[in-house]
N, CA, C and O atoms as a Tripos MOL2 file, in Angstrom:
@<TRIPOS>MOLECULE
protein
  292   291    73     0     0
PROTEIN
NO_CHARGES

@<TRIPOS>ATOM
      1 N         103.0230  -41.0630 -160.3220 N.3       1 MET1
      2 CA        101.7400  -40.5610 -161.0380 C.3       1 MET1
      3 C         101.4660  -40.0280 -161.6460 C.2       1 MET1
      4 O         101.3080  -39.0240 -160.9520 O.2       1 MET1
      5 N         101.0620  -39.6020 -163.0870 N.am      2 ASN2
      6 CA        100.7940  -38.9400 -163.4780 C.3       2 ASN2
      7 C          99.7800  -37.8920 -164.5560 C.2       2 ASN2
      8 O          99.6860  -37.3300 -165.6470 O.2       2 ASN2
      9 N          99.2730  -38.1250 -163.4830 N.am      3 LYS3
     10 CA         98.4460  -36.5380 -163.6080 C.3       3 LYS3
     11 C          98.9150  -34.8200 -162.8350 C.2       3 LYS3
     12 O          99.1130  -34.6480 -161.6320 O.2       3 LYS3
     13 N          98.9880  -33.9000 -163.7510 N.am      4 PRO4
     14 CA         99.4910  -33.2230 -162.9810 C.3       4 PRO4
     15 C          99.4750  -32.7700 -161.0220 C.2       4 PRO4
     16 O          98.4630  -33.0430 -160.3770 O.2       4 PRO4
     17 N         100.2060  -32.3660 -160.6060 N.am      5 ILE5
     18 CA        100.1800  -32.2110 -159.7730 C.3       5 ILE5
     19 C         100.0810  -30.9320 -158.3540 C.2       5 ILE5
     20 O          99.5330  -30.8560 -157.2540 O.2       5 ILE5
     21 N         101.1800  -29.8970 -159.4090 N.am      6 VAL6
     22 CA        101.1300  -28.1300 -160.2320 C.3       6 VAL6
     23 C          99.8210  -27.4060 -160.8240 C.2       6 VAL6
     24 O          99.2150  -27.9960 -161.7180 O.2       6 VAL6
     25 N          99.4200  -26.3380 -160.4370 N.am      7 SER7
     26 CA         99.6640  -25.6470 -161.9110 C.3       7 SER7
     27 C          99.9410  -24.3860 -161.3720 C.2       7 SER7
     28 O         100.4900  -24.3760 -160.2710 O.2       7 SER7
     29 N          99.7100  -23.4490 -161.8460 N.am      8 ARG8
     30 CA         99.8450  -21.4640 -161.8120 C.3       8 ARG8
     31 C          99.1040  -21.1910 -163.0290 C.2       8 ARG8
     32 O          99.1520  -21.4230 -164.2370 O.2       8 ARG8
     33 N          98.1010  -20.3370 -161.7970 N.am      9 ASP9
     34 CA         97.7320  -19.2810 -163.2760 C.3       9 ASP9
     35 C          97.0680  -17.6800 -162.7900 C.2       9 ASP9
     36 O          96.3570  -17.5530 -161.7940 O.2       9 ASP9
     37 N          97.3530  -16.8420 -163.4560 N.am     10 PRO10
     38 CA         98.0040  -15.7600 -162.7130 C.3      10 PRO10
     39 C          96.2620  -15.0750 -161.7980 C.2      10 PRO10
     40 O          96.2610  -13.9720 -161.2510 O.2      10 PRO10
     41 N          95.1080  -15.8970 -161.8240 N.am     11 GLU11
     42 CA         94.0190  -15.8540 -161.2630 C.3      11 GLU11
     43 C          93.7830  -16.2430 -160.5470 C.2      11 GLU11
     44 O          92.6380  -15.9870 -160.1740 O.2      11 GLU11
     45 N          95.0620  -17.7280 -159.2240 N.am     12 ILE12
     46 CA         94.3080  -17.9500 -158.6480 C.3      12 ILE12
     47 C          96.3520  -17.6870 -157.7790 C.2      12 ILE12
     48 O          97.4260  -18.2740 -157.9130 O.2      12 ILE12
     49 N          95.8490  -16.4900 -156.9640 N.am     13 LEU13
     50 CA         96.7230  -16.3200 -155.4700 C.3      13 LEU13
     51 C          97.7640  -16.1520 -156.6140 C.2      13 LEU13
     52 O          98.7920  -16.8060 -156.7880 O.2      13 LEU13
     53 N          97.1230  -14.8400 -157.5590 N.am     14 GLY14
     54 CA         98.5250  -14.1350 -158.7380 C.3      14 GLY14
     55 C          99.4350  -15.2940 -159.0700 C.2      14 GLY14
     56 O         100.6180  -14.9710 -159.1730 O.2      14 GLY14
     57 N          99.2150  -16.2980 -159.2210 N.am     15 GLY15
     58 CA        100.3760  -17.4490 -160.3060 C.3      15 GLY15
     59 C         101.0510  -17.7130 -159.1590 C.2      15 GLY15
     60 O         102.2630  -17.7040 -159.3750 O.2      15 GLY15
     61 N         100.8000  -17.9210 -158.1460 N.am     16 THR16
     62 CA        101.3000  -18.9070 -157.0270 C.3      16 THR16
     63 C         101.3370  -20.1670 -156.8670 C.2      16 THR16
     64 O         100.3560  -20.7130 -156.3630 O.2      16 THR16
     65 N         102.6170  -21.0320 -157.3020 N.am     17 PRO17
     66 CA        102.2710  -22.3150 -157.1260 C.3      17 PRO17
     67 C         100.9670  -23.3530 -156.3220 C.2      17 PRO17
     68 O         100.9750  -23.6720 -155.1330 O.2      17 PRO17
     69 N         100.2470  -23.6140 -157.0200 N.am     18 VAL18
     70 CA         99.0930  -24.7400 -155.6820 C.3      18 VAL18
     71 C          99.2170  -25.5400 -156.3270 C.2      18 VAL18
     72 O          99.8170  -25.9480 -157.3220 O.2      18 VAL18
     73 N          98.3280  -25.8250 -155.3990 N.am     19 PHE19
     74 CA         97.8710  -27.8460 -155.7230 C.3      19 PHE19
     75 C          97.1030  -27.6410 -156.8540 C.2      19 PHE19
     76 O          96.7460  -26.5040 -157.1610 O.2      19 PHE19
     77 N          96.7460  -28.8210 -157.6470 N.am     20 VAL20
     78 CA         95.8720  -28.9540 -158.7230 C.3      20 VAL20
     79 C          94.2650  -28.6580 -157.9030 C.2      20 VAL20
     80 O          93.8280  -28.7110 -156.7530 O.2      20 VAL20
     81 N          93.6860  -28.2890 -159.4360 N.am     21 GLY21
     82 CA         91.6080  -28.1950 -158.5010 C.3      21 GLY21
     83 C          91.5660  -27.5460 -157.3060 C.2      21 GLY21
     84 O          90.4130  -27.2610 -156.9800 O.2      21 GLY21
     85 N          92.3180  -27.2460 -156.6170 N.am     22 THR22
     86 CA         92.6390  -26.3820 -155.4400 C.3      22 THR22
     87 C          93.6170  -24.2890 -154.8890 C.2      22 THR22
     88 O          94.5660  -23.8400 -155.5320 O.2      22 THR22
     89 N          93.3450  -23.9770 -154.3760 N.am     23 ARG23
     90 CA         94.2230  -22.4530 -153.9550 C.3      23 ARG23
     91 C          94.8030  -23.4280 -152.2910 C.2      23 ARG23
     92 O          94.5690  -23.1680 -151.1110 O.2      23 ARG23
     93 N          95.3790  -24.2420 -152.7520 N.am     24 VAL24
     94 CA         95.8960  -24.4110 -150.8760 C.3      24 VAL24
     95 C          97.3540  -23.8290 -151.5030 C.2      24 VAL24
     96 O          96.9570  -23.4390 -152.6010 O.2      24 VAL24
     97 N          98.0830  -23.6810 -151.4850 N.am     25 PRO25
     98 CA         99.6090  -23.1960 -152.2310 C.3      25 PRO25
     99 C         100.9120  -24.4230 -152.1090 C.2      25 PRO25
    100 O         100.2540  -25.4600 -152.0320 O.2      25 PRO25
    101 N         101.7210  -24.6450 -152.0790 N.am     26 VAL26
    102 CA        102.3820  -25.8870 -152.6160 C.3      26 VAL26
    103 C         103.2990  -25.8450 -151.6950 C.2      26 VAL26
    104 O         103.7950  -26.8510 -151.1870 O.2      26 VAL26
    105 N         103.6010  -24.6360 -151.4000 N.am     27 LYS27
    106 CA        104.5170  -23.9200 -150.1570 C.3      27 LYS27
    107 C         104.2590  -24.2500 -148.1830 C.2      27 LYS27
    108 O         104.8710  -24.0690 -147.1300 O.2      27 LYS27
    109 N         102.5450  -25.0000 -148.8260 N.am     28 ALA28
    110 CA        102.0640  -24.9800 -147.2170 C.3      28 ALA28
    111 C         102.2060  -25.9760 -146.8350 C.2      28 ALA28
    112 O         102.0420  -26.0300 -145.6160 O.2      28 ALA28
    113 N         102.5100  -27.1040 -147.4040 N.am     29 ILE29
    114 CA        103.4560  -28.5140 -146.5120 C.3      29 ILE29
    115 C         104.1120  -28.3320 -146.4390 C.2      29 ILE29
    116 O         104.7000  -28.6350 -145.4010 O.2      29 ILE29
    117 N         104.8470  -27.5300 -147.6030 N.am     30 PHE30
    118 CA        106.7280  -27.6310 -146.6220 C.3      30 PHE30
    119 C         106.2840  -27.3110 -145.1450 C.2      30 PHE30
    120 O         106.3040  -27.9380 -144.0850 O.2      30 PHE30
    121 N         105.7800  -25.7630 -145.6360 N.am     31 ASP31
    122 CA        106.0330  -25.4030 -143.8360 C.3      31 ASP31
    123 C         105.0680  -26.0100 -142.5380 C.2      31 ASP31
    124 O         105.2350  -25.6560 -141.3710 O.2      31 ASP31
    125 N         103.7880  -27.2250 -143.0950 N.am     32 TYR32
    126 CA        103.6130  -27.8080 -141.9960 C.3      32 TYR32
    127 C         104.9420  -28.6560 -141.6190 C.2      32 TYR32
    128 O         105.3800  -29.0360 -140.5330 O.2      32 TYR32
    129 N         105.3670  -28.7890 -142.8290 N.am     33 LEU33
    130 CA        106.7790  -30.9430 -142.4430 C.3      33 LEU33
    131 C         107.4340  -29.3630 -141.8890 C.2      33 LEU33
    132 O         106.2610  -29.2550 -142.2470 O.2      33 LEU33
    133 N         108.0030  -28.2020 -141.4530 N.am     34 GLU34
    134 CA        109.1440  -27.9880 -141.4420 C.3      34 GLU34
    135 C         108.3890  -26.8640 -140.3190 C.2      34 GLU34
    136 O         108.7190  -25.6790 -140.3730 O.2      34 GLU34
    137 N         107.3370  -27.3470 -139.2870 N.am     35 ASN35
    138 CA        107.3270  -26.8230 -137.9680 C.3      35 ASN35
    139 C         106.4500  -28.2830 -137.6220 C.2      35 ASN35
    140 O         105.8210  -28.2280 -136.5650 O.2      35 ASN35
    141 N         106.3760  -29.1730 -138.1540 N.am     36 GLY36
    142 CA        107.1350  -30.7800 -137.1000 C.3      36 GLY36
    143 C         105.5410  -30.4920 -137.1650 C.2      36 GLY36
    144 O         104.9670  -29.7890 -136.3340 O.2      36 GLY36
    145 N         104.9690  -31.0580 -138.1390 N.am     37 ASP37
    146 CA        103.0430  -31.2150 -138.3960 C.3      37 ASP37
    147 C         103.7580  -32.7950 -139.1330 C.2      37 ASP37
    148 O         104.9210  -33.0840 -139.4140 O.2      37 ASP37
    149 N         103.0050  -33.2490 -139.2090 N.am     38 SER38
    150 CA        102.3760  -34.6000 -140.2410 C.3      38 SER38
    151 C         102.2900  -34.3110 -141.3670 C.2      38 SER38
    152 O         102.3640  -33.1880 -141.8660 O.2      38 SER38
    153 N         102.1400  -35.2220 -141.8200 N.am     39 LEU39
    154 CA        101.5370  -35.6000 -142.9780 C.3      39 LEU39
    155 C          99.8040  -35.3290 -142.8330 C.2      39 LEU39
    156 O          99.0520  -34.5560 -143.4270 O.2      39 LEU39
    157 N          99.6250  -36.1240 -141.9920 N.am     40 ASN40
    158 CA         98.2070  -36.3670 -141.4830 C.3      40 ASN40
    159 C          97.0780  -34.9420 -141.0410 C.2      40 ASN40
    160 O          95.8710  -34.7030 -141.0660 O.2      40 ASN40
    161 N          98.2610  -34.3050 -140.6790 N.am     41 GLU41
    162 CA         97.8170  -32.5330 -139.5780 C.3      41 GLU41
    163 C          97.2330  -31.9460 -141.0920 C.2      41 GLU41
    164 O          96.3820  -31.0600 -141.1590 O.2      41 GLU41
    165 N          97.9310  -32.6940 -142.4440 N.am     42 PHE42
    166 CA         97.8930  -30.5120 -143.1490 C.3      42 PHE42
    167 C          96.8710  -31.5680 -144.2010 C.2      42 PHE42
    168 O          96.0410  -30.8140 -144.7090 O.2      42 PHE42
    169 N          96.6510  -32.9400 -144.6720 N.am     43 LEU43
    170 CA         95.8260  -33.6620 -144.7780 C.3      43 LEU43
    171 C          93.8950  -33.2550 -144.1060 C.2      43 LEU43
    172 O          92.7730  -33.3260 -144.6070 O.2      43 LEU43
    173 N          94.3920  -32.8950 -142.9370 N.am     44 ASP44
    174 CA         92.9640  -33.1120 -142.6830 C.3      44 ASP44
    175 C          92.4890  -31.1630 -142.5060 C.2      44 ASP44
    176 O          91.3380  -30.7400 -142.6140 O.2      44 ASP44
    177 N          93.9210  -30.1630 -142.1810 N.am     45 ASP45
    178 CA         93.6720  -29.2880 -142.5820 C.3      45 ASP45
    179 C          93.0630  -28.0960 -144.1400 C.2      45 ASP45
    180 O          92.4910  -27.0570 -144.4710 O.2      45 ASP45
    181 N          93.9060  -29.5540 -144.6610 N.am     46 PHE46
    182 CA         93.1280  -29.4800 -145.9870 C.3      46 PHE46
    183 C          93.1440  -30.4050 -147.1100 C.2      46 PHE46
    184 O          93.6820  -31.0580 -148.0050 O.2      46 PHE46
    185 N          91.7000  -29.7920 -146.0870 N.am     47 PRO47
    186 CA         90.7930  -31.2410 -147.4680 C.3      47 PRO47
    187 C          90.4000  -32.0200 -149.0380 C.2      47 PRO47
    188 O          90.1570  -33.0750 -149.6240 O.2      47 PRO47
    189 N          90.6110  -30.1580 -149.1660 N.am     48 GLY48
    190 CA         91.3620  -30.4500 -150.5970 C.3      48 GLY48
    191 C          92.0040  -31.3200 -151.9570 C.2      48 GLY48
    192 O          91.5290  -31.8460 -152.9630 O.2      48 GLY48
    193 N          93.5090  -31.1200 -151.2960 N.am     49 VAL49
    194 CA         94.5550  -31.6730 -151.0330 C.3      49 VAL49
    195 C          94.2490  -33.3040 -151.1920 C.2      49 VAL49
    196 O          93.4930  -33.6920 -150.3020 O.2      49 VAL49
    197 N          94.5880  -34.1590 -151.9530 N.am     50 THR50
    198 CA         94.3530  -34.8860 -151.9780 C.3      50 THR50
    199 C          96.4520  -36.0460 -151.4440 C.2      50 THR50
    200 O          97.6740  -35.9050 -151.4680 O.2      50 THR50
    201 N          95.1650  -37.1750 -151.0180 N.am     51 ARG51
    202 CA         97.7150  -38.2640 -150.4940 C.3      51 ARG51
    203 C          97.7880  -37.7070 -151.1480 C.2      51 ARG51
    204 O          98.2700  -36.5790 -151.0400 O.2      51 ARG51
    205 N          97.1800  -38.3910 -152.5580 N.am     52 ASP52
    206 CA         97.7240  -38.2940 -154.3380 C.3      52 ASP52
    207 C          98.8580  -37.1710 -154.3270 C.2      52 ASP52
    208 O         100.0660  -37.4050 -154.3310 O.2      52 ASP52
    209 N          98.2440  -35.8790 -154.3120 N.am     53 GLN53
    210 CA         98.9080  -34.9470 -154.3510 C.3      53 GLN53
    211 C         100.4150  -34.5950 -153.5580 C.2      53 GLN53
    212 O         101.5520  -34.2620 -153.8900 O.2      53 GLN53
    213 N          99.4600  -34.9690 -151.9750 N.am     54 ALA54
    214 CA        100.5290  -34.6970 -151.2680 C.3      54 ALA54
    215 C         101.9150  -35.0230 -151.2520 C.2      54 ALA54
    216 O         102.8980  -34.2960 -151.1100 O.2      54 ALA54
    217 N         101.7540  -36.9310 -151.5180 N.am     55 VAL55
    218 CA        103.2310  -37.7040 -151.9440 C.3      55 VAL55
    219 C         103.4410  -37.3840 -153.2480 C.2      55 VAL55
    220 O         103.5030  -38.4010 -153.9390 O.2      55 VAL55
    221 N         103.5270  -36.7430 -153.6350 N.am     56 GLY56
    222 CA        103.8330  -36.6030 -155.4740 C.3      56 GLY56
    223 C         104.8150  -35.0430 -154.7320 C.2      56 GLY56
    224 O         105.9680  -35.0070 -154.3020 O.2      56 GLY56
    225 N         104.3430  -34.5370 -154.7810 N.am     57 ILE57
    226 CA        105.0650  -34.1480 -154.4950 C.3      57 ILE57
    227 C         105.9640  -33.4450 -153.8550 C.2      57 ILE57
    228 O         106.4000  -32.3520 -154.2160 O.2      57 ILE57
    229 N         106.4250  -34.3710 -152.3760 N.am     58 LEU58
    230 CA        107.1180  -34.2890 -151.5810 C.3      58 LEU58
    231 C         108.1910  -35.4830 -152.6820 C.2      58 LEU58
    232 O         109.4160  -35.5060 -152.5650 O.2      58 LEU58
    233 N         107.3360  -36.4860 -153.8110 N.am     59 GLU59
    234 CA        108.3080  -37.1160 -154.3540 C.3      59 GLU59
    235 C         109.3440  -36.2430 -155.3360 C.2      59 GLU59
    236 O         110.5290  -36.4710 -155.5800 O.2      59 GLU59
    237 N         108.5350  -35.2330 -155.7820 N.am     60 LEU60
    238 CA        108.9130  -35.2740 -157.0000 C.3      60 LEU60
    239 C         110.0340  -33.6480 -155.6800 C.2      60 LEU60
    240 O         110.6710  -32.8870 -156.4080 O.2      60 LEU60
    241 N         110.1010  -33.4740 -154.9050 N.am     61 ALA61
    242 CA        110.6430  -32.3650 -154.2250 C.3      61 ALA61
    243 C         112.5160  -33.1540 -153.8530 C.2      61 ALA61
    244 O         113.5850  -32.7670 -154.3250 O.2      61 ALA61
    245 N         112.3630  -33.8600 -153.2530 N.am     62 ARG62
    246 CA        112.9030  -35.6510 -153.7530 C.3      62 ARG62
    247 C         113.2770  -35.7260 -155.1830 C.2      62 ARG62
    248 O         114.2010  -36.5060 -154.9560 O.2      62 ARG62
    249 N         113.3240  -35.5990 -156.2240 N.am     63 LEU63
    250 CA        113.8880  -35.9090 -156.6830 C.3      63 LEU63
    251 C         115.1030  -34.3420 -157.3260 C.2      63 LEU63
    252 O         116.2630  -34.1210 -157.6740 O.2      63 LEU63
    253 N         114.3580  -33.9550 -157.2130 N.am     64 PHE64
    254 CA        115.0430  -32.4990 -156.7700 C.3      64 PHE64
    255 C         116.0740  -32.1190 -156.0880 C.2      64 PHE64
    256 O         116.9180  -31.2790 -156.4010 O.2      64 PHE64
    257 N         115.9780  -32.8870 -154.9420 N.am     65 VAL65
    258 CA        117.6780  -32.5830 -154.5630 C.3      65 VAL65
    259 C         118.1250  -33.8260 -155.2440 C.2      65 VAL65
    260 O         119.0580  -33.3790 -155.9120 O.2      65 VAL65
    261 N         118.0640  -35.1400 -155.5170 N.am     66 THR66
    262 CA        118.6630  -35.9790 -154.5280 C.3      66 THR66
    263 C         118.8580  -36.4100 -156.7300 C.2      66 THR66
    264 O         119.7250  -37.1610 -157.1760 O.2      66 THR66
    265 N         118.6230  -36.2460 -156.9240 N.am     67 GLY67
    266 CA        118.7450  -36.7630 -158.8350 C.3      67 GLY67
    267 C         118.6410  -37.7190 -159.3890 C.2      67 GLY67
    268 O         119.0770  -38.1070 -160.4730 O.2      67 GLY67
    269 N         117.5240  -38.5190 -158.0070 N.am     68 THR68
    270 CA        117.7370  -39.7530 -158.3200 C.3      68 THR68
    271 C         116.2400  -40.1710 -158.0450 C.2      68 THR68
    272 O         115.6300  -39.6400 -157.1170 O.2      68 THR68
    273 N         115.5790  -41.2360 -158.9450 N.am     69 ASP69
    274 CA        114.3380  -42.4260 -159.1390 C.3      69 ASP69
    275 C         114.1210  -43.3470 -158.2510 C.2      69 ASP69
    276 O         113.1140  -44.0500 -158.3350 O.2      69 ASP69
    277 N         114.9660  -43.4890 -157.3190 N.am     70 GLU70
    278 CA        114.8580  -44.5130 -155.6760 C.3      70 GLU70
    279 C         113.5890  -45.3210 -156.2550 C.2      70 GLU70
    280 O         113.7170  -46.4110 -155.6960 O.2      70 GLU70
    281 N         112.8830  -45.3700 -156.7480 N.am     71 ALA71
    282 CA        111.7230  -45.8620 -156.8480 C.3      71 ALA71
    283 C         111.5770  -46.8980 -158.0470 C.2      71 ALA71
    284 O         111.0270  -47.9990 -158.0490 O.2      71 ALA71
    285 N         112.3590  -46.0890 -159.2570 N.am     72 ALA72
    286 CA        112.4710  -47.3180 -160.1600 C.3      72 ALA72
    287 C         113.7770  -47.9730 -160.2600 C.2      72 ALA72
    288 O         114.2060  -49.0190 -160.7450 O.2      72 ALA72
    289 N         114.2400  -46.9910 -159.6350 N.am     73 ALA73
    290 CA        115.8630  -48.2090 -159.4170 C.3      73 ALA73
    291 C         115.6690  -49.2900 -158.5870 C.2      73 ALA73
    292 O         116.5850  -50.0870 -158.3870 O.2      73 ALA73
@<TRIPOS>BOND
     1     1     2 1
     2     2     3 1
     3     3     4 2
     4     3     5 am
     5     5     6 1
     6     6     7 1
     7     7     8 2
     8     7     9 am
     9     9    10 1
    10    10    11 1
    11    11    12 2
    12    11    13 am
    13    13    14 1
    14    14    15 1
    15    15    16 2
    16    15    17 am
    17    17    18 1
    18    18    19 1
    19    19    20 2
    20    19    21 am
    21    21    22 1
    22    22    23 1
    23    23    24 2
    24    23    25 am
    25    25    26 1
    26    26    27 1
    27    27    28 2
    28    27    29 am
    29    29    30 1
    30    30    31 1
    31    31    32 2
    32    31    33 am
    33    33    34 1
    34    34    35 1
    35    35    36 2
    36    35    37 am
    37    37    38 1
    38    38    39 1
    39    39    40 2
    40    39    41 am
    41    41    42 1
    42    42    43 1
    43    43    44 2
    44    43    45 am
    45    45    46 1
    46    46    47 1
    47    47    48 2
    48    47    49 am
    49    49    50 1
    50    50    51 1
    51    51    52 2
    52    51    53 am
    53    53    54 1
    54    54    55 1
    55    55    56 2
    56    55    57 am
    57    57    58 1
    58    58    59 1
    59    59    60 2
    60    59    61 am
    61    61    62 1
    62    62    63 1
    63    63    64 2
    64    63    65 am
    65    65    66 1
    66    66    67 1
    67    67    68 2
    68    67    69 am
    69    69    70 1
    70    70    71 1
    71    71    72 2
    72    71    73 am
    73    73    74 1
    74    74    75 1
    75    75    76 2
    76    75    77 am
    77    77    78 1
    78    78    79 1
    79    79    80 2
    80    79    81 am
    81    81    82 1
    82    82    83 1
    83    83    84 2
    84    83    85 am
    85    85    86 1
    86    86    87 1
    87    87    88 2
    88    87    89 am
    89    89    90 1
    90    90    91 1
    91    91    92 2
    92    91    93 am
    93    93    94 1
    94    94    95 1
    95    95    96 2
    96    95    97 am
    97    97    98 1
    98    98    99 1
    99    99   100 2
   100    99   101 am
   101   101   102 1
   102   102   103 1
   103   103   104 2
   104   103   105 am
   105   105   106 1
   106   106   107 1
   107   107   108 2
   108   107   109 am
   109   109   110 1
   110   110   111 1
   111   111   112 2
   112   111   113 am
   113   113   114 1
   114   114   115 1
   115   115   116 2
   116   115   117 am
   117   117   118 1
   118   118   119 1
   119   119   120 2
   120   119   121 am
   121   121   122 1
   122   122   123 1
   123   123   124 2
   124   123   125 am
   125   125   126 1
   126   126   127 1
   127   127   128 2
   128   127   129 am
   129   129   130 1
   130   130   131 1
   131   131   132 2
   132   131   133 am
   133   133   134 1
   134   134   135 1
   135   135   136 2
   136   135   137 am
   137   137   138 1
   138   138   139 1
   139   139   140 2
   140   139   141 am
   141   141   142 1
   142   142   143 1
   143   143   144 2
   144   143   145 am
   145   145   146 1
   146   146   147 1
   147   147   148 2
   148   147   149 am
   149   149   150 1
   150   150   151 1
   151   151   152 2
   152   151   153 am
   153   153   154 1
   154   154   155 1
   155   155   156 2
   156   155   157 am
   157   157   158 1
   158   158   159 1
   159   159   160 2
   160   159   161 am
   161   161   162 1
   162   162   163 1
   163   163   164 2
   164   163   165 am
   165   165   166 1
   166   166   167 1
   167   167   168 2
   168   167   169 am
   169   169   170 1
   170   170   171 1
   171   171   172 2
   172   171   173 am
   173   173   174 1
   174   174   175 1
   175   175   176 2
   176   175   177 am
   177   177   178 1
   178   178   179 1
   179   179   180 2
   180   179   181 am
   181   181   182 1
   182   182   183 1
   183   183   184 2
   184   183   185 am
   185   185   186 1
   186   186   187 1
   187   187   188 2
   188   187   189 am
   189   189   190 1
   190   190   191 1
   191   191   192 2
   192   191   193 am
   193   193   194 1
   194   194   195 1
   195   195   196 2
   196   195   197 am
   197   197   198 1
   198   198   199 1
   199   199   200 2
   200   199   201 am
   201   201   202 1
   202   202   203 1
   203   203   204 2
   204   203   205 am
   205   205   206 1
   206   206   207 1
   207   207   208 2
   208   207   209 am
   209   209   210 1
   210   210   211 1
   211   211   212 2
   212   211   213 am
   213   213   214 1
   214   214   215 1
   215   215   216 2
   216   215   217 am
   217   217   218 1
   218   218   219 1
   219   219   220 2
   220   219   221 am
   221   221   222 1
   222   222   223 1
   223   223   224 2
   224   223   225 am
   225   225   226 1
   226   226   227 1
   227   227   228 2
   228   227   229 am
   229   229   230 1
   230   230   231 1
   231   231   232 2
   232   231   233 am
   233   233   234 1
   234   234   235 1
   235   235   236 2
   236   235   237 am
   237   237   238 1
   238   238   239 1
   239   239   240 2
   240   239   241 am
   241   241   242 1
   242   242   243 1
   243   243   244 2
   244   243   245 am
   245   245   246 1
   246   246   247 1
   247   247   248 2
   248   247   249 am
   249   249   250 1
   250   250   251 1
   251   251   252 2
   252   251   253 am
   253   253   254 1
   254   254   255 1
   255   255   256 2
   256   255   257 am
   257   257   258 1
   258   258   259 1
   259   259   260 2
   260   259   261 am
   261   261   262 1
   262   262   263 1
   263   263   264 2
   264   263   265 am
   265   265   266 1
   266   266   267 1
   267   267   268 2
   268   267   269 am
   269   269   270 1
   270   270   271 1
   271   271   272 2
   272   271   273 am
   273   273   274 1
   274   274   275 1
   275   275   276 2
   276   275   277 am
   277   277   278 1
   278   278   279 1
   279   279   280 2
   280   279   281 am
   281   281   282 1
   282   282   283 1
   283   283   284 2
   284   283   285 am
   285   285   286 1
   286   286   287 1
   287   287   288 2
   288   287   289 am
   289   289   290 1
   290   290   291 1
   291   291   292 2
@<TRIPOS>SUBSTRUCTURE
     1 MET1         2 RESIDUE 1 A MET
     2 ASN2         6 RESIDUE 1 A ASN
     3 LYS3        10 RESIDUE 1 A LYS
     4 PRO4        14 RESIDUE 1 A PRO
     5 ILE5        18 RESIDUE 1 A ILE
     6 VAL6        22 RESIDUE 1 A VAL
     7 SER7        26 RESIDUE 1 A SER
     8 ARG8        30 RESIDUE 1 A ARG
     9 ASP9        34 RESIDUE 1 A ASP
    10 PRO10       38 RESIDUE 1 A PRO
    11 GLU11       42 RESIDUE 1 A GLU
    12 ILE12       46 RESIDUE 1 A ILE
    13 LEU13       50 RESIDUE 1 A LEU
    14 GLY14       54 RESIDUE 1 A GLY
    15 GLY15       58 RESIDUE 1 A GLY
    16 THR16       62 RESIDUE 1 A THR
    17 PRO17       66 RESIDUE 1 A PRO
    18 VAL18       70 RESIDUE 1 A VAL
    19 PHE19       74 RESIDUE 1 A PHE
    20 VAL20       78 RESIDUE 1 A VAL
    21 GLY21       82 RESIDUE 1 A GLY
    22 THR22       86 RESIDUE 1 A THR
    23 ARG23       90 RESIDUE 1 A ARG
    24 VAL24       94 RESIDUE 1 A VAL
    25 PRO25       98 RESIDUE 1 A PRO
    26 VAL26      102 RESIDUE 1 A VAL
    27 LYS27      106 RESIDUE 1 A LYS
    28 ALA28      110 RESIDUE 1 A ALA
    29 ILE29      114 RESIDUE 1 A ILE
    30 PHE30      118 RESIDUE 1 A PHE
    31 ASP31      122 RESIDUE 1 A ASP
    32 TYR32      126 RESIDUE 1 A TYR
    33 LEU33      130 RESIDUE 1 A LEU
    34 GLU34      134 RESIDUE 1 A GLU
    35 ASN35      138 RESIDUE 1 A ASN
    36 GLY36      142 RESIDUE 1 A GLY
    37 ASP37      146 RESIDUE 1 A ASP
    38 SER38      150 RESIDUE 1 A SER
    39 LEU39      154 RESIDUE 1 A LEU
    40 ASN40      158 RESIDUE 1 A ASN
    41 GLU41      162 RESIDUE 1 A GLU
    42 PHE42      166 RESIDUE 1 A PHE
    43 LEU43      170 RESIDUE 1 A LEU
    44 ASP44      174 RESIDUE 1 A ASP
    45 ASP45      178 RESIDUE 1 A ASP
    46 PHE46      182 RESIDUE 1 A PHE
    47 PRO47      186 RESIDUE 1 A PRO
    48 GLY48      190 RESIDUE 1 A GLY
    49 VAL49      194 RESIDUE 1 A VAL
    50 THR50      198 RESIDUE 1 A THR
    51 ARG51      202 RESIDUE 1 A ARG
    52 ASP52      206 RESIDUE 1 A ASP
    53 GLN53      210 RESIDUE 1 A GLN
    54 ALA54      214 RESIDUE 1 A ALA
    55 VAL55      218 RESIDUE 1 A VAL
    56 GLY56      222 RESIDUE 1 A GLY
    57 ILE57      226 RESIDUE 1 A ILE
    58 LEU58      230 RESIDUE 1 A LEU
    59 GLU59      234 RESIDUE 1 A GLU
    60 LEU60      238 RESIDUE 1 A LEU
    61 ALA61      242 RESIDUE 1 A ALA
    62 ARG62      246 RESIDUE 1 A ARG
    63 LEU63      250 RESIDUE 1 A LEU
    64 PHE64      254 RESIDUE 1 A PHE
    65 VAL65      258 RESIDUE 1 A VAL
    66 THR66      262 RESIDUE 1 A THR
    67 GLY67      266 RESIDUE 1 A GLY
    68 THR68      270 RESIDUE 1 A THR
    69 ASP69      274 RESIDUE 1 A ASP
    70 GLU70      278 RESIDUE 1 A GLU
    71 ALA71      282 RESIDUE 1 A ALA
    72 ALA72      286 RESIDUE 1 A ALA
    73 ALA73      290 RESIDUE 1 A ALA
């Protein structure tokens, strides 16, 4: 994914990281998954977030944790 996924703007939720083009905090996807909700449930509840954005943020988190890009390997 080449498009930005996350935006931080002091005028939007006080600078909380949100999905680009929305007011949905990035933290929300992790909260949903931690509570046992599915990705589809998250997307249903936040229709402004695209599947590409949601998967992209999970890929970024994986890269951060593992330090590897398995898709490129």
